[in-house]
C-alpha positions in Angstrom: -10.9 -18.7 21.8 -7.4 -19.0 21.8 -5.0 -16.6 24.2 -1.5 -15.5 22.8 1.3 -14.8 24.7 4.1 -12.9 23.7 7.5 -11.3 25.2 6.4 -7.7 24.0 3.2 -6.8 21.9 2.7 -3.3 20.0 0.0 -1.3 20.7 -0.9 2.4 19.8 0.8 3.1 23.2 3.9 1.8 22.6 5.2 -1.8 23.5 4.0 -3.8 26.4 5.4 -7.1 28.4 4.1 -9.5 30.0 0.7 -9.5 28.5 -1.6 -11.1 26.0 -4.4 -11.3 23.8 -7.6 -13.6 23.4 -8.9 -13.4 20.8 -11.2 -15.6 18.1 -11.9 -13.2 14.7 -11.0 -10.4 16.5 -9.4 -9.4 19.8 -11.6 -10.0 22.6 -9.3 -8.6 25.4 -5.6 -7.6 26.7 -4.1 -8.4 30.2 -1.9 -11.1 31.7 -2.2 -14.7 30.8 -3.4 -15.1 34.3 -5.9 -13.3 33.8 -7.2 -14.4 30.6 -7.0 -17.7 31.6 -9.0 -17.4 34.4 -11.2 -15.3 32.3 -11.1 -18.6 29.3 -10.6 -21.4 30.8 -11.3 -23.2 27.8 -8.9 -21.6 25.5 -6.2 -22.6 23.3 -3.0 -21.0 24.7 -0.6 -20.7 21.8 2.9 -19.4 23.2 5.6 -17.5 21.1 9.3 -18.2 20.6 11.6 -16.5 23.3 12.2 -12.6 21.9 9.0 -12.3 20.4 7.0 -8.8 19.4 3.3 -9.5 18.4 2.3 -6.8 15.6 -0.8 -6.0 14.1 -0.6 -7.7 10.1 1.4 -4.8 8.5 -1.1 -3.2 5.6 0.9 -2.2 1.9 -1.4 0.2 0.5 -0.4 0.2 -3.2 1.1 -2.8 -4.8 1.1 -3.5 -8.7 1.1 -7.5 -9.4 0.1 -7.5 -13.4 4.0 -7.0 -13.6 5.5 -9.4 -11.4 7.6 -11.1 -14.2 9.7 -8.3 -14.1 13.1 -8.6 -13.7 15.4 -7.1 -15.9 13.5 -6.2 -19.1 12.5 -2.5 -17.6 15.0 0.4 -17.3 16.1 1.8 -13.9 17.5 5.0 -13.3 15.5 8.0 -14.9 11.1 7.9 -15.1 10.8 8.6 -19.0 13.4 5.6 -20.1 11.8 3.7 -17.7 8.1 4.5 -19.2 9.4 3.9 -22.6 10.6 0.5 -21.8 7.1 -0.2 -20.0 5.4 0.4 -23.8 8.1 -1.8 -25.1 7.9 -4.6 -22.9 4.3 -4.4 -21.7 2.6 -7.0 -23.7 5.8 -9.5 -22.8 5.4 -8.8 -19.3 1.7 -9.3 -18.7 1.5 -12.4 -21.2 4.3 -13.8 -18.7 2.7 -13.0 -15.8 0.4 -15.7 -14.9 -1.5 -16.9 -11.6 0.9 -18.6 -10.3 3.6 -15.7 -10.3 1.1 -13.7 -8.7 0.3 -16.5 -6.0 3.6 -16.7 -5.3 4.2 -12.8 -4.9 1.1 -13.1 -2.4 2.8 -15.9 -0.8 6.3 -13.4 -0.3 3.8 -10.5 0.7 2.7 -13.1 3.4 6.3 -14.4 4.9 6.4 -10.8 5.0 4.1 -10.1 7.6 1.4 -8.6 5.2 -1.8 -9.5 6.0 -3.5 -6.7 3.4 -2.5 -5.1 0.6 -4.0 -2.7 -2.2 -3.7 -4.1 -5.2 -3.7 -1.6 -8.1 -5.1 -3.3 -11.1 -5.3 -2.0 -14.7 -7.1 -5.2 -16.5 -8.4 -7.1 -13.9 -5.8 -10.3 -14.5 -4.9 -10.6 -11.0 -8.9 -10.5 -9.6 -8.9 -14.5 -9.2 -5.1 -14.8 -7.3 -6.9 -12.0 -5.0 -9.8 -13.6 -4.6 -8.0 -17.3 -3.4 -5.1 -15.5 -1.2 -5.6 -15.4 2.7 -4.9 -11.7 2.6 -7.0 -9.1 2.5 -7.4 -6.8 -0.6 -8.4 -3.4 -1.5 -8.6 -3.8 -5.0 -8.0 -0.5 -6.3 -9.5 -0.9 -10.3 -7.8 1.8 -12.2 -9.1 4.2 -14.6 -7.1 5.2 -17.7 -7.8 7.0 -20.7 -6.8 10.6 -21.8 -7.8 10.5 -25.5 -11.5 11.6 -25.9 -12.5 9.7 -28.4 -11.6 6.2 -26.7 -12.6 7.6 -23.1 -16.3 6.2 -22.8 -15.0 2.7 -24.2 -12.5 2.9 -21.5 -14.8 4.1 -18.9 -17.0 1.0 -20.0 -14.2 -1.0 -19.5 -13.5 0.3 -16.1 -17.0 -0.3 -15.1 -17.2 -4.4 -15.8 -13.7 -4.8 -13.8 -15.2 -2.6 -11.0 -18.4 -4.4 -11.0 -17.0 -8.1 -11.1 -14.4 -7.1 -8.1 -17.5 -5.5 -6.5 -19.5 -9.7 -7.1 -16.4 -11.0 -5.0 -17.1 -8.9 -1.9 -19.2 -11.5 0.3 -17.2 -14.9 -1.0 -14.1 -13.2 -0.3 -12.1 -10.6 1.6 -11.9 -8.5 -0.9 -12.9 -5.0 -0.7 -13.6 -3.1 -4.0 -11.9 0.4 -4.5 -11.4 2.5 -7.5 -8.1 3.8 -8.7 -7.2 7.1 -10.8 -3.9 6.1 -12.9 -2.4 10.1 -12.9 -3.1 13.8 -13.8 -1.8 13.1 -17.5 -3.9 10.1 -18.5 -7.8 10.2 -17.4 -9.7 13.0 -19.0 -11.4 15.5 -16.9 -15.3 14.0 -17.4 -14.0 10.5 -16.9 -12.4 11.4 -13.8 -15.1 12.7 -12.0 -17.6 10.3 -13.3 -15.3 7.8 -11.2 -14.8 10.3 -8.1 -18.7 10.5 -7.8 -19.2 6.4 -7.9 -16.4 6.2 -5.2 -18.3 9.0 -3.3 -21.4 7.4 -3.5 -20.4 4.1 -2.7 -18.0 4.7 0.1 -15.0 3.0 -1.8 -11.5 3.5 -1.1 -10.2 5.8 -3.6 -6.3 6.1 -4.9 -4.1 8.0 -7.7 -0.9 8.1 -8.8 0.3 12.2 -8.5 3.4 14.2 -9.6 5.7 11.4 -9.4 8.5 12.7 -11.7 10.1 16.0 -13.1 8.6 14.7 -16.8 4.8 15.0 -15.3 5.2 18.3 -13.7 6.7 19.9 -16.5 4.0 18.3 -18.6 1.3 19.4 -16.4 2.7 23.4 -15.8 3.7 24.4 -19.1 3.1 21.7 -22.0 6.6 21.0 -22.5 9.8 18.6 -21.4 10.0 14.9 -22.1 6.3 14.1 -21.6 5.9 16.4 -24.7 7.7 14.2 -27.0 6.1 11.1 -25.3 2.4 12.5 -25.9 3.1 14.0 -29.5 4.7 10.0 -30.8 1.9 8.2 -29.0 -1.1 9.9 -28.5 -0.6 13.0 -31.3 -1.2 15.4 -28.6 1.2 18.4 -27.3 -1.5 19.4 -24.9 -2.2 18.0 -21.4 -5.9 17.1 -20.7 -5.8 19.3 -17.0 -3.1 21.0 -15.0 -1.9 20.5 -11.5 -5.0 22.5 -9.7 -7.9 20.9 -11.8 -6.4 17.5 -10.9 -6.1 18.0 -7.1 -9.5 19.9 -6.9 -11.5 16.7 -8.4 -10.9 14.8 -5.1 -12.2 18.0 -2.8 -15.0 16.2 -1.5 -13.5 12.8 -0.8 -10.5 11.6 0.7 -8.4 9.9 -1.8 -4.7 8.1 -1.2 -2.3 10.2 -3.5 0.8 7.8 -4.6 4.4 9.6 -4.9 3.9 12.9 -5.1 7.9 13.5 -5.1 7.8 16.6 -6.9 4.1 18.3 -5.0 6.0 21.5 -3.6 4.3 22.6 0.0 1.3 24.5 -1.2 -0.3 21.5 -2.9 0.8 19.1 -0.1 -0.8 21.6 2.4 -3.5 21.6 -0.1 -3.7 17.7 0.0 -3.7 17.8 4.0 -6.2 20.4 4.1 -9.0 17.7 2.2 -8.3 14.9 4.4 -6.0 13.1 1.9 -3.5 10.9 2.2 0.1 9.8 0.4 1.7 6.1 0.0 5.4 6.6 0.1 7.1 4.5 -2.1 11.1 5.0 -1.6 12.7 2.4 -3.4 10.2 3.0 -6.4 10.9 6.3 -5.9 14.8 5.6 -6.2 14.7 3.2 -8.7 13.1 5.8 -11.1 15.2 9.1 -10.5 12.3 10.4 -8.8 12.7 13.3 -5.9 12.7 12.0 -2.3 9.5 13.0 -0.6 10.5 14.6 2.6 8.4 13.0 5.1 9.6 15.4 7.8 7.7 18.1 6.2 4.7 16.5 5.5 1.4 17.3 7.7 -0.9 14.5 6.2 -1.3 11.2 7.1 0.7 8.3 5.1 1.9 4.8 4.4 4.9 2.9 3.1 4.0 1.2 0.6 6.1 -1.4 -1.7 4.5 -0.4 -5.3 4.8 -3.1 -7.6 7.9 -5.3 -9.1 7.8 -3.3 -12.4 9.7 -0.3 -10.3 11.4 -2.4 -7.7 13.1 -5.7 -6.7 10.8 -7.5 -4.0 6.9 -6.8 -2.3 9.0 -7.8 1.4 7.8 -4.8 3.5 10.8 -4.6 5.4 13.2 -4.5 2.7 11.1 -1.2 2.0 11.2 0.1 6.0 15.0 -0.6 5.7 14.9 1.7 2.6 12.9 4.1 3.8 15.4 4.2 7.2 18.7 4.4 4.9 16.7 7.1 2.5 15.5 9.8 5.0 19.1 10.0 6.9 17.9 13.4 8.3 15.3 12.4 10.6 17.1 10.2 14.1 16.6 6.8 13.7 14.7 5.6 16.8 12.1 7.7 15.9 12.0 6.8 12.1 11.8 3.3 12.7 8.8 3.9 15.5 6.9 6.2 12.8 7.8 3.6 9.9 5.6 1.0 11.6 2.8 2.6 12.5 2.8 3.8 8.9 2.0 0.0 7.3 -0.4 -0.5 10.5 -2.7 1.8 12.3 -1.9 4.9 9.7 -2.5 2.3 6.8 -5.8 1.0 8.3 -6.7 4.3 8.7 -6.2 5.5 5.0 -8.3 2.5 3.8 -11.0 2.5 6.3 -10.2 -1.1 7.8 -11.0 -2.3 11.5 -7.2 -3.3 11.7 -4.2 -1.9 12.2 -3.9 -2.1 16.0 -3.7 -4.1 19.0 -6.9 -3.3 20.5 -10.4 -4.7 21.8 -12.3 -5.4 18.5 -10.1 -4.7 16.1 -10.1 -8.0 13.7 -7.4 -10.5 14.4 -4.7 -9.7 12.0 -1.4 -10.4 13.9 2.1 -10.7 12.9 4.9 -12.0 15.0 8.0 -10.8 14.7 11.5 -13.1 16.3 14.3 -11.2 17.4 17.8 -12.5 17.5 18.1 -12.1 20.9 16.6 -9.9 23.4 16.6 -6.2 23.4 18.6 -4.4 25.8 16.3 -1.3 25.6 12.8 -1.5 25.0 12.9 1.9 22.9 15.1 0.3 20.3 12.6 -2.6 19.4 11.3 -1.2 16.4 14.4 -0.4 15.2 15.7 -3.9 15.7 12.4 -5.5 14.0 13.3 -3.8 10.8 17.0 -4.0 10.8 16.6 -8.3 11.7 13.6 -9.1 9.9 13.1 -10.9 6.4 10.7 -13.0 7.5 8.1 -13.2 10.1 7.4 -16.1 12.5 3.9 -16.3 12.8 1.1 -14.7 10.6 -2.7 -14.6 11.4 -5.6 -13.3 9.8 -8.9 -13.1 11.2 -8.3 -15.5 14.4 -6.8 -18.3 11.6 -3.0 -19.1 11.5 -1.7 -18.9 7.8 2.5 -18.9 8.7 
């Protein structure tokens, strides 16, 4: 048994002070140090630095590790030029992204307090890395393939990758999961097969959705910049589905929709009514010239996530939270800071169906400890000061064990 003492503790009911946490692999009790010491006299007492705040471990629901080699290869500013640059440089970027590079990015996430992340895997290259990293990993095996002639082959490859991740479940902190690449890149037949597998096995399910104006134009009217792209690379001028059909494919199973910057109110309300959620990636959306997701109008749960280094400059969750503070400038900053921290803790855990994300009895003992530069003058500002002043956290615990 261990007892962790911090100046402030972030709970579902806000920040509390003069309290401590007793834990093994899970949280056993919350109370004053005197009370817990009396109840667990043999426990190890761990006192944090002055001005420390104890949070549940942060959760990054959507990240691509496979493109971690990108620094200046890909073109930012607009979605279609970026996509063409991905096609041009993809093979070199994948070749240059070895295990050591991906392991380093996992460490970078760990030092920003991320104890769980959702890895979107196109090829399965990062599975070995995700087995070794101390964090929990929801391993989203991505399905792609819009051409009916190759759909069965690509679906077979997807099943093999899914099976490989399922074989790791007992020996690591990996949770196997399924990702659908996007409406424009997955044939409806294999899409429905994958959704059925997710539902039958109760696997987390994710998909990219309405990220760019070009995607919306293509799905709505077979027009726009995507038409030229599909004619050039796939010899087709007709999308395999439309927006409404794609959304209906997920009607029976809650899904984590990523981006949604081009979704209208009717579509967002539909997703909400079906129990879905959104992964919001503010820097990626800005760098690729996509519209701002109006989080102030959402009536469904959302998380804040970094996406991958193919469309970002770091996987540090605090960099992402600061970007969100600036992007959503119409929301009062104190209110927004509090809400953002909830999206990477409680919201994210609920979305991924994980027993963490809260400082509460019986939750997994996944903690992130942040040390503020001075004593906060007002408790209601702790969330804001946490986001503004933190680049690296002081300590990280996963399932009761210290890793930072």
